[in-house]
N, C-alpha and C positions, 0 to 999 in steps of 0.2 A: 384707802391703801394701807396696808401692813407696814407698822411701824420698822420691823425687822425683817430684812429679805436675806436668806441663806442660799447661797448658790454654791453647789458642791454634790458630792458623790451620794448614791443610794445602793447601798448592797444587803444581800441576804447572807448572814454569818453561819459556817457550820463550825459549832463549837464543841471541843471535847476538853474536858479536864482529865489531866494526866499528872502522875507524880512529878515527872520530868519529860520534857520534849524529847522524841524520839531521838537517838545518834545514827549517824549513818549506816545502814542496814539494819537497822533494829525495828521489829515490829512488836508493838504493845498494844495492851486493850486499855481503853478508856474507861475511867469511872463513872463519866456522865456524858451525854451528847443531846445537844440542843440545834436547832434551827431557829435563829432569831433575827430580827430587823437588825443592820448595822449601817455602816457608811459614815465616813466622817462628817460630811454634810448632813444626811440624815439625823445622825445623832445629835448634831448641834442643835437643828430645828427642833426636835422632839424634846430636848433638853429645854430649850427656850421655851417653848409652848407649856410644858408641864409646869414650869417655874414661874409663870405669868406673863409670858410675853405676846403680842401681836406678830404672828410670824406668817410669812410667806417664803415657799420654797422654790427654787428654780434646779431643775435637775433632770435626768431621763433615767427611765426604766425599760426592761425589754419588752417584749410582745408575747408575754409569759404570765402563767397563774399568779407566781409570786410577786411580780411587780405590780400586777392588779391589786392583790392583797396588800400589800405594803401601803400603797397609794390609799387605800380605804382606811387602813389602820391612821395614817397620817391624818386626815380627814377628821378620824375621831378623836384625836387628842387636839384639834382647834387649828391645825395648819391649813392655810390657803395653798391648795394644791394645783391650782390653775397654771402654773408654772412647771410642772413636772409633764413630762413629753415621753410618751409610748413610742420605742422604737422598732420599726418592721423588722424582723428576722433576727433581731439582735435578742440575748439574753441578758436578763438583768446581772449587774454586777455582783461577784461572788467573793467571800472571805474565808480562807480555812484557817481557825485559831485552835491553837493548842493553848490551855490555862494550867499552869502548873500549880503544884501545892503550895507553894512560894507567894502564888498571887500573879506573879510575872507572866505574860504572855508571848506567845511568837506567832507572827501573821504573815500569810501569803494571801495576795489579792489578784483576781482577775478582773480587769475594769468592763469588761462587757459594755453595756450600753452608756456607761459613764462617759466612754471615749466618743461618744456622739454628742455630748455637749458642746457643741461649737459655736464659733461667733454667728454662724447663721442662725442657729437655735437661740441663742442670745439676743439676736434683733427683734425676734417676736415677743421678747419682754422686756424690752428697752424702758417702757415706762415703769415698769416694777423696780428696776435698778435706781431710776433718776428721781422717783417720787417717794421711795422709801427714806426713812430717818438713817437707818443703819445697816450696811452690806458686809455680811459675814462669807468669808471664803477660806477655803483649804486647798490642799495640792493634789487630790485626788480625781481630778478632771483637767482636761486640757488647757496648757499654761497660757496658751495665745487667747483664748476665753477669758481668763482671769485677766490679763492684761490689758484687752478691750472694756471688760466690766469695770475695772478699776477707773480707768480713764473717764469712762463716761459717769461713774457716781462722781468722782472727785470734780468735774465740770457743772455738777448738778449740785453740790454741796452736800452730798450725802457721805458719811463719816464712812470710812473703808477700815474694814478690821480683816486682818489675815492671820489665820493659823497657819504658819508654815511647815503643815505636816502631811505626808511624811518628808523626811528632811531631803531637800535637793539643793543644786544651785539654782539661782534665780535671777532673771533678769531685771537690769535697773528699771526697765520701762514698767514693771509692775511695782516695784519695791518704792518708787518715787512718788506714787499715788497712794501709797498706804499711810493712814493716821495711827493706826494702832496695830501693834505686832506683837504676837502671843507664842513665840518658840519655846519648845522644852530645851534643856542643856545641848542635846546633841544637835537640835536645828539651828540652836543661837552658833554653836561653833560652824556648823555649814557655811553660815551666812557670813560671820565675821573672822573665821580663823582663831578665835580665843577658845581654850579649851577652860571650861570652868569646874575648878574645885573648889572653889569660896566665894565669898561674897565680893572680894576684890576683882575676882576675875568677871562675876557677872555684872558688875559696875563698868568693866572696861568694855565688856561684849555689847551692853546697853549703850554705852556712848558710842560705838563703833556704827551702829545702828542709826543712832540720832546724827552722827556727823556724816555718814557715808551717803545716806538716803533720805535724810531730812525728815525721818520718822519721828513724831511727836510724842507718842507714848510706848514704851517698851515694857512689856510683863514677860519675864523671864520666869517658868515655871520650874520649881527645883525639887519635885517629888517631896519625901518627908520635911525637908528644909524650908518648903513654902514657896513663896514667889517672891523675886526681885523685881519691884515698881520704880520704875525710871519714867520721870515727866521731864520732858526738855533739859535731861541731865542731871537731874535732882532725884538721886536714888535711895531706896529703903527697903529692907526686907520686912515681908508679911508674913509671919510664921502659919503654918498649916495647923490641920486637926491631926491628932492621934488615933488611928483606929486599927483594927486587925483586919488587913486586906485579904480577899477572899479571891479577887479577880479585878485587876487593874484596865481591863478592855474599856474604852469610853470614859475614863476619868479625865481625861484632858479636854474632850467633847463637851463633857458636862460642866467643867470649869468655864469653858469657852461661851456656852449657852447660859451657864448663870451670871456670868460677868456683864455680858452684854444686857441681859434683861434689866440687872439693877443698875447698869449704867443709863438706860433709856428712862427707867423710871425717876433719874434725877440724883441718885446715890452718890456720895463721894466715891473718889477712886478708891480708897482703901476699905469702905463699906462693900462697893462693888466686887472688889478681890476676894472679901469675907464670903460674902454670898456665894460666888463661885466655888470658892474652896469647901465650903460647908457641904454644897450640892455633890460635889466630886469626892469628897470624904465618905460620903454616905453611897455612893454608886460602888466603890471598891470594896463595900461589905457585902455586894448582892453579885451573882452570877449573870454575865451576858453584857450586851451594849445597851441598847433603848431599854431593855427590860430591866436594867439595874439603876435607871435614873430617877431619882426621888421627885416627889411633888413638891409644890412649894411650902406646903404645911409642914412636911417632914423636915424640911430644910431649915425652915424658921425656928422649929423646936430644936435643931442641931446648934443652931446659931447662939441660942440661949444657954445651952448647955457648955 
């Protein structure tokens, strides 16, 4: 049984490089166009696999050629794909991404087959959730399925990690079964009402997540300012790496994949965060989602530098 199970979305990304995202009524010509594999769940699974973890994926693809191709590519990077379901009559999820010269991106998503990752589908993969060491989830699939998966994992003693992205309100029934949560500033504010402008704000938001939901470990990702790590209310800032960003797509996913990989290897919390940060820093120097994720060897070199 895989030590890490990722439950989440699988998308095909249509990515365009532009000077700046188009305004209302504006048509512009892109500098570059690519079709690449994406989806937060798949990105995090691929990141963990490339960075050294033993990974299984639970998700849904459409009954189309691109979904079949992506599933085959997951197998090539070492992911157990037995939990990926092809949904008859449905298209694989899709994202349209504008990448600006600044490296920032704007994304629109069509869920497609991701919307079919129901509790009924989850039941078929119950053993994968309960026998794995760590369950990693995001928010691009139905919330009720995440609630059920988190409860099953918690009962079985599986560590539950939630990357609450994209930002949205979440039920206590989900959050009360989460052991580790990894929001960015926007997502932390959505969950706590605390606007994060500095480290004191990050500390207040983290403590709100500890106090309101009993979440033991909070990692708030702060972009260039690094990560605020709060373990049972004891917080500290871990500075990030300085790089020239080309495309920030999947940076957070790469961080999550790297962090849980190092955690499963028994690394300290600080070292696990640094490993995730190094992988994420490398990813933003490259274009695309899964295509930008570095190897373990590249990440270790980045950490040494």
